[in-house]
N, C-alpha and C positions, 0 to 999 in steps of 0.2 A: 613077280610079287603076287599076281592072281593065282599062280599055279599052286601056291602054299595053301590057299583057302579051301576048307572043305565044301563039298558039293551042297547045294542048298535045295531043300524039298519044299513042296507047295504044303505040307501039312503043318510045318512049323511056322512058315512065313508065306502065306498064300500070295502076296502081292509082289513077291520077287520072281524074277524070270527063271524058269527052270533051264538050266544049261550045264553042261559038262565043263568042268574046270579044264580038263586036259585038252578038250576040243579047241578052246580059245587061249590056251597057255602061249602059243606062239604068234598069235594075232597082233597087229599094231593097236595101238591104244585108240586111235580114232576110229578103226574098224569095229572095235568092242563097243564103243559109245554109240556108234551108228546101228550097230545090231540092238542094243537096249532101247534106243529110241524107236527102231522099227518095230519092235514088239509092242510099244506104247503108241503105234500110229493112229489108232481109232481114238484114244483120249486126245492125242495132240490135235486131230482133226476137229474133235468137238471144242477143244479150247480155242482153236483158230476161228471156227464159226462164231463162237460167242465173243471172242476178242474183235472180230470184224463188226458184228452187230453193235457192240458198245462203242467201237471207235466211229461207226457212222452216227450214232447218237450223240456222242461227244462232239463231232465235227459239226452236226447240224444245230446243236443247242449251243455252240460256241458263238458269242456275240460277233456280228459282222463289223468290220471296221472300214471306213472310207477315207481316203486321202484327197484333200483340196490343196492345189499347189497354185502359187503365184510367183510370177518373175518380175523383178524390179531392177532398175539400172540406176545406181546412186550418181548424182551429179558430180562434175568436177568442182572441187573447192575453190572459190574465188574469193579473194581478199582485196578490200579496197585500198589496201597498202601498196598493192602493185601498181595502182595508178600513180601514187606519188613516186615510186622508183622510175616508172615510165616518163613521168614529167621531168624528173631529174635527168634521165638519160637523154631526154629529147631536147633540153635546152642548149645553151651555148657551150656546155662543157664538152671538150673533146676527149674525155678519158674513155678509152675502150674498156677498162677494168669496171667502171660504174656501169657502163651500158650493159657488159656481160652479166654483171651481178643483178641488175634489173630484169634482164630477160630470163636469167635462171629463176629468180624469185617469182616472176609473173607466171611461170609455168605451173598449172594446177596439178594437183595429185589426186589419185583416186581415193575416195572415201568409203569404199566398199567394207574394209575391215571396221571401220567405225560403225557403220550401219548394222553389221552382223552383231557387235557387242551391244548396241542399242536395243536390237530385237530380243536379245538374251538377257537384257537387264532386268533387275528386279521390279523396277517401277511398271514397266510394260506387263510383265507377268500378273503383277498384283492388280492392275486395272482389268485385265482379262478374266481373273479369278472372281472378282466383284461383278463384272458385266454378265458373266455366264453362269454365275453360281456354281462355280466348279467344284467347291467343296461337297456340295450335295450330289453333283453328277458323279464325282469320283469316290463319293463315300468315304471322305477323309475328314477328320475331326480338326486337324491343324491345317492352316494355311501352307505351312512349309511343305507339308506332305502332298497337298494339292499342287503346289508349284513344282515339285519333283516330277510328278505324274504329267503335268503339262510339258515340262522340259523333255522328257522321254517321248511324248507323243508329237514333238515339234522337231523338225529337221531343217536347219538353215545351211545352205551350201553356197559358196561364192566360186564362181568360175575364175581361175587364175589368169587366164588370157584376156577374156572379155570383160571381166569385172562384174558381170550380171549375177545377182543373188537369187537363188531359188528357195522359196519358203513353202514347206509342206507340213500341213496339219492333219493328224490322224484322229478320227472321232467315230463312234458308233452311229452317229446321226449325220447323214450327209449334209443336211442344211446347216446344222451347227458347225460342221467342219468348214463349209464355205465361209459362214459368218466370222468364225474365229480367224481364219486367215485374212479376211478383210479387216478384222479389227486390229490385227497386228499392224497392218499398214496404216490404218488410221492413227493408232497410238504412236507409231514411229514418226508420222507426219507431225503430230502434235508436238512431241518431244523435240524434233529438230527445228521446227518452227519457233519453239519457245527458246531454245538455246540460241539459235541464230539471231533472233530479235534481241536477246539479253547482250550478245557479244556486240551486235551492231550498235546497239544503244550505248554501251560502255564505250566503244570506240568513238561514236559521236561526241560524248560527254568530254572525253579526253582531248579530243581535237578542238573542241570548242574552247575548253580551258587554256590550251596551248595557243590557240589563236589569239585570245585575249592578252596572253603574256607577251607574244611577239608584237601585237599591235601596240602595247604600251612601250616596249623597247624602241620600235620604229619612231614612236612620237618623241622619245628621248633623244634618239639619234638625230632627227630633224631639228629639234630645238638646239642641240649642241653645235651642230653645223651652222645654223642660221646665226647663233650668237657669236661663234668664232668668225664667221665671214663679216658680221656687222661690226665686230670690235676691231678688226684688222683690216678692213676694206678688202677682204680677199674673196671675191665673188668667183672669179675664174682666173686662178693664178697663171695658167699658160698664156690665156689671152690678155690679161692685164700686163704680164711681163712683155709680151710682144708689142702691146701699144706703147708701154713705157719706153722700150728701147727705141722704137720708131720716133717717139716724140723727143726723147733725148738726143737722138741724131740730128733731127730737125732743129732743135734749140742750139746744138753745138755748131751747126752750120751757121745759124743766124749770129751766134756770139763771135764766130770768127769774122763774119762780114761786118758785124757792127765794130769790132776791134780795128779792123782795117780802115773803116770810115772814121774813127776817133784819131788814128795816127794821121791821116791825111788832113783832118780839120786842124789838128793841133799844129801842123806845120804852116797852115794858113793863117790860123787865128790864134788868139792867146788862149790861156787856160780859163779866162774869166768870160770868155764868150759863151753866149746863150746857146748856141748850136753844139759847142764842145760839151758844156754841162748836160745837154739833152742826151748827147751820145753816151756819156759817162753813165748817166741815170739809167738808160737802156741797157747798157752792159752790166750794170749792177743787178737789174731786175732779171736778166737772162741767167746770171750766175746762181742768183737765189733759187730760180725755177730748177736749174740743174742740179744744185744741192739738195732740193727737196725730192727729186726723182731718184738721186742716188741714195739718199737715207743715211742712217747711222748703222754701224756694224754692231752697237750694244744690243743686249737682249731686249726684245720689244715687248712690252706689257700695256695693258689697257690703261693704267693710271700713269704712265710715263709721259714725259713731254713729247718724246719723239713719237709716241703713239698718237698723241693728240694732234700732232702735226700731220702725221699720216692719215688720221681720220679727216683732216681739213683739206688735205691735198686731193687733186683730181686723179693722181696716178699712184700705183702701188710702188713703194720704195724698192729699188731693185736689190740693195743689200739684205733686205729682210726676206726676199723670195725664198732662198735655202732654209731660213728658219721656219718659215710659214709652210714650206711644201710637205714636210713630215707630218705635223699634226693634221694638216688639212686633208692629206691623203688618207690618214687613219680614220678620221671622221667620215670621209666620203666613203670609203670602203665599208665601214660599219653600217652606214645608211644603205648601201647597195645590198649587203648581205641580209639585212633585216626586210627589205622590200622583197628580195627574191624569195625568202622563207615565208613572208606573208602571203604572196601570191600562191605558192605552193599549197600551204595550209588552207587557204581559201577554196582551192579547188578540191582538196581532200575533204573539206568540211561539206562541201555539196555532194561530193560522192557518197559520204557516210549518211547524210540525210536521206538521199534516195535509197540507199541500202536498208536504212531503218524502216523507211516507209513501205518497202516491198512486202507484199503478202500473196505469194505465189506458192504452190505446192512444191516442196523440195524433193519428192519422192517421184520418180518417173516410173510409172507402171507399164511394163511391156505386156504381160498377160495377167488380166485380173482374175482372182480366184472364181471358180465356178463350182456348180453342184456336181460332185462326182456321180456318174451313172453306174459304174461297176465298183463292187467291193474289191479291196486290196488284201484283206485277209478275213477268215482262214481259207487256204486251198484245200477244200473239203476232201478231194480224192486222194491228194498226197498226204493229208493228215490222217485219213483212215488207213491207207496202207502203211504209214510209218508206224502208227499205234498197234496195228495188228501184228507186224513184223516184230516189234519190241515185246509184246506180250508173249508171242510164240516163242521167241528166243528165251525169254525169262522162264516160261514153263519148261522148256527143254533142260535148262540148267537146273531147275528144282527137281525134276524128275531124275536126271543124273545123280544129283546129290543124294536123293532118297534112296536110289539104288545102292549106291557105294555105302550109304550110311547102314542099310539093312544087312550089308555084307559083313559089317564089322562084328567080332565076337562079342557075346553078351558080357563076358568078363574083361573086356577091353577097358582100360583106364578112361578113355574118352566117353564111353557109354555109361560108365559107372558115375563120372562127373555130371553127365547130362541128367541122370536120374536124380542126383543129388539136388541139382539146380531146380528140376521140375517139382520135387517134393517140397523144397523150401518154398517155392511160390505157391504150391497148393495149401500149405500150412497157413502162409500169410493170408491168402484168400479166405480160408475158413475163419481166421480170427477176425478179419475185417467183417465178414458177414454175421458173426456173432455179436459184434459191437453194434451193428446196425439193428439187429433183432432186439438187442437189449435196450437201445434207445427208442 
C-alpha cells in the first residue's frame, strides 16, 4: 500500500518525514510506525516532560482522602418467647417433639444482615447529612445527590464466617471521617434501641391482654367446678366413691347381722315383742341407708328429688358416679389447663417487662473509629506515572495519525470532505461573529 504513494518532499510538506518509499516498501507496519516516532523523538520527549510536570501538579492538587474504619459485632437476637417455649418443654410434658421445637426456636440467629441494611437505610443517611451539612461539603443542591455521594464514600462489609461488620468512611478531612464513622454507630444504636423498645412494648401489651383473658377464663372454670361439686356433692369422686363403698360394705355386714338377730328373736318371742320391733326398725334404717348410698340410675339434676336426697346424704350415690365422672373430669381438666396457661403467661409477662425496661447498648463495638494518620488516596507517584504514560501514548497516536493524514493525496475524497467540513465551520463562525458585532 505504501509503495504506491509518491515520495514526499520537505518543500511541499515540511512537517512530513523525508524518506524513500522504496526503502520501506517491504518493512513491517510496526517498524514503519516506530521509524516515524523515532524521527519525532525530540517532540515526544518534550511532550513526556510536560506531561510529567502536569501529572505531578494534578497529583499534588488532587484532594487527599482519609478512611476511618470501625468494626462492630452484632448481638445474637434473643426473643422472650423462647422462655415460654423453654418453660413448656421443661414442665411435665414428656413430648420430645415439643422439647426439640423449643430448643430450635431458642437458638438465636445472627443479625448482621439486618445491621448492614440499617446502616445503609435512608433514615441513617438523612441524619448524617443534616448533622455534618453534607450538602454544602459535597457541593450538592439536592439531598438525594448528597446521599449518593455519601453512599459511594461509605463501605460496609460483613465477614461471612465471624459475622463482624467493618464500616469504612472516606472523606477529605480525617477528623470528619472519624466523626462520621462514629455517627454511623450512634445512629445505628438509636434505631436499634427504638425498634427493640417498640417491639418489646408491643409484646408486653399483647401478653398483658392475653393474661387478663386467661385470668377471666380461669375464674369461670373455678366457678363452674365449684358449682358442679356443690350441686352434686362431688368434691372428690374417687375418694368419695371409695368411702361410699367401704361404708356400704360395713352397712351390709351390719344388715346381715341384724337380720340374723331378728330371726333368732322371732323364734323366741312373738312379733309384738319390743325387742323384735326394735330389731325390725334397725333393719329398716340400715336398708334406707343402703338405698341412699346406691342412689338412683335416673339422670341426676339439681332440681330433682334424687338430687335433693343426694345433697342431704353424707355419701355420694354410687349409681351416679359414672354420670358425674365425665362432666367432672371435663371441668377439672379445663381448670388445670387454664391454671397452666396462666402460670406460663405470668412468667412470660415478667420477662417481657424486664426486656422492655432494658436500656443497654445493642451494638458491640470491637474497634472504635479513630483519626486516620495516613491518606488512602491519591497515590501520587502511581498517579503521575499513569497520567504521563497515557499522555505520551495519546501523543504518539496523534503523531502517527497526522503523518498518515499528510501522506494522503490532496485530491483524495477524504481530504476533500475534510475541507468542506472546515469551510462550513468557518462560515458559521463568521456569521456568528457578524451577529455579535451587529448586536
